[in-house]
N, C-alpha and C positions, 0 to 999 in steps of 0.2 A: 504494500500500500504506500502510495506517495503522500508525504506530508509536506509541511512548510517549515523551513529552517527559520528560526527567530533568534535574534540576538538577545543575550542575557543582559538585562538592564543593570545599572550600577547598584540600585537597592537590592536586587536579587543576588548580585555578586556578594554583597555584604552578608546576606543570610547564608550563602554557600560557604563563605569564609568562617562564619560563626559555627556552622555545623561541623566543618572540618576540624576546627579547634576543640570541639566538644567530644570528638571521637574517643580520645584517650582518658576522659574523666569517668571514674567509677561511681556513677550516680546511684543513690539509694533514695527511695521516696517514703514519705509518711503523710497520710491524709487524716484529718480529724474534723469533726463537725463542732464548730464553736458556737456557744450560746452568746449572742450579742444583744440581749434584750435592753440592757441599760444604755448601750451605745445607740441603738435605734431610737430610743426615747429622746436622748439628747440631740441626735442628728435631726429629728423631726422638728425640734424647737429652734434650731440654728437659723439665723437670718439668711445666711448664704451657705448651705451645707456643702462641704468639700466633697469631691469625688472619692470613690472607694480606693483608687490607686494611692492618692495622697494619704488617706487614713492608714493604709497598710504600710506604706513607706515609713511614716513617722513611728507607727507602733513597733515595727520590726527594729527600727533604729534604736528605740528606747530599750527594747529587750537586749539588743546587742551591746548597749552601754554597760549593762549589768553582767553580760556573759561574753567575755573577750573572744572566745572561740568563734562566735558568730561574726567577728570581723577579722578572722584569721585566714590567710591565703596559703596555698601550696605553690611553691616555686621550685624550679629545677636548677637554676643557675645561681652561683657557680657550682653548687651541689644541692641536692634535694633538701629543702628546709621549709619550715613554717614562718610566716611573716605576719605579725600582729599589727593591725592598723590602729592609730589613735582615735579614729572615728569611722563611722560607716559611710559608704557611698552607694546609693541605690541607682540602679539602671532600670528605668521604666520603659516597657515596650509600648510604643505609640503607633497605633494603626493610622496610616495615611493613604491617600490616593494621589499618586504623582504621575503625571502624563498618562492618565487613564488607567494606571495599574495599581492594584492594591499592594501595599508594602508595609513593613514594620521597621521602625527606626528607634534606636535607644536614646532616651533623654536622661542625662546625668543629674542626680540630685545629691549634692554633698551635704551631709547632716552635721552641722556644727555642734559645738558643745557650749551652751545648751542648743538643742536643735531649733530650726526655724519653726514658726507657727504653721499650723495646718493651712491657713489661708495663703501663706507665702509658698508653701510646697505645692498647693493646688494651682496657684497662678502659674508657677513654673511649668507644671504638666500641661495645663490648658494652653499656655503659650506654644508649647511644642506641638500641640494638636492643630493649632489654627494659624500660626505664623508661617511665612514662606520658609522653605527649607534652608535657604541661604542665610536666614537670620538666627537659626538655632545652632549655637556653637558645637554642641555634641554631635549633631547630624553632620555638619560640615567636616568635622575631624574624621568621622568614620567613613564617610562617602569619598573623601579624598584618598584614603587608603584603599578603598574598594575599587577606585578608578585606575590603580597601578596595574602593570602587567603581573600575571600570576606569580612568577618567581619572586618579584619584589613584595607582593602581598604576603606570601608565605613567610618571607623574612621579617616583615614588619610585625606580623602576628606572633612569630616565634619570639621576637624580642619583647613585645608587649606582654606576652603570657608568662615569660620565664624570668624576667628581671622584676623582683618583688616590688621595688619602689615605683615602677612604672605600671605594674599590672592594675592597681586600683584606679590609676588615672585613666587607663584605657577602658577597663571593663567593670570597675566598681567592686564592691565587696558582696553585693547581693542584687538579684534581679526581681522585679515584680511584673507579672503579666496576667492577663485574664481575657476570657471571651464572654464574660457575664453580660456585657452590653448587647450581645447578640442571642441571648437565651442561655438556658442551663447547659452544663457540660463540664466534664473533668479534663483539664488541660495538663498534660505531662510534657512540659516544655524542656528544651535543652539549652544549655549555655556553657561557656567555658568554666563556669562555677565561680566560687565554691557553693553558693546558695541561690536558689531561685524559688520564689513563692508565687503561687497562683491561687485564685479564689473564685468561687462560683457565685450564684445568685442567692439572695436572701430568701429563705423559705418561709411559709406561713407560720411555722412554729418559732420564728425569730432566731434562726440559726443560719450559719453560713459554712460551707465546706471550704477548708483551707488545706492546701497541699504544699509541702516543702520538699524539694529535691536538693540533695547536698552531696558534696564530694566526700566519699567515705574515708578517704585518706586523712581528712581533717578531724572528723569526729564520728561518733556512733549514734545509734538510734535513741538510746536512753536520754542523751542530752537534748536531742531534737524534740522528743516527747515532752520534756520539761519546758523547753522553749515555747512549744505550742500552748501549754497550760499557762505559762506566763504571758504569752501574747493575748490570750483570751482575757486575762485579768487587766492587762494594760488597755485593751480596747474598751473595757467597761468602766475603767477608773480614770486614768490620766487623759485618754483621748476623749471620753465622754465629758469629763470636767471642762476640757478646753472648748468643746462644742457648746456646753451650757453657757459658757462665758460669752458666746457669740449671739445670745438671744437678743431680739429687738428690744430696744429700751422700753417700749410700751408694755411688753410682756414682763420685763423685770419689775416695773412699777406696779403692775397688777398683782404680782406675787407678793411684793413688799406690803401692799395694802390689804 
C-alpha cells in the first residue's frame, strides 16, 4: 500500500527525543485514590480558583521540601551518583496546537523557598497555554535543541541528562501531566525522570486518582506511598488554606458577621 511521507515536525522531534531519553529509566508506578473533600470546598469559594496543574505542582513541591529524596536526581557523570537539589523544579506538560498539529510542550516552574503563591504558578501555566511559543522561554530552549541534527540532539540530551547541575535546568526534578481536561482516564506517562505525577478527574465521591511514576534507582515504593499520604494531607490543609484566603471580600465579610 502506498502512503504519504510526512516530515516530522520540531515539536514531535522533541517528544521523540524525550522518549529516547526515557528508555533506560527503570520506572515503577503507584496509583492511589485521594480524598480531597476539604480542598474542593475551599476551591469552590476561591475568587479565581487555580487550575489543577498549579495545585499539584505546589502541593508536590511542598511535600518535596519535607522529603529531600523527592528532589533527588540520578546522574551518571563523572560516575553514577545521586544529586540532591535545594528546591524543586516542576515541568508541566502543556497541550498546544501549533501549525494545525497537536503537540505537548514542557513549561518550567521553579519552586522557590518559600514557594510562589498558587495564583503566580497558575498564571505561569496559563501563560504557557495561551502565549505565542516564541514568548515562552522553556519552549524556546527545548525547541531549539529539537531543531538540531540528530547526532547533535543526542549529544545535547546526553549532556543535559548526565551532568547533575544541568539536569534540573533542562528537565526539572518532577513532571506533572494529565488528560483530565478531556475526560476520565489513567495516564502512564514517560519522562527522563526521576518523578512524574498524573491525575484524573474529580469523582462524585470527592476523590481524585493520582499516579506517581518514579525512577526506582532513586527510591522505593514505601517512601512513595508515604509521599502520597502526605500529598493528600497537604492538598486538604496548606493548599486548601491558601485557597480560602482567596475568597471574595464580600464572602469574608458575610462570614465575619
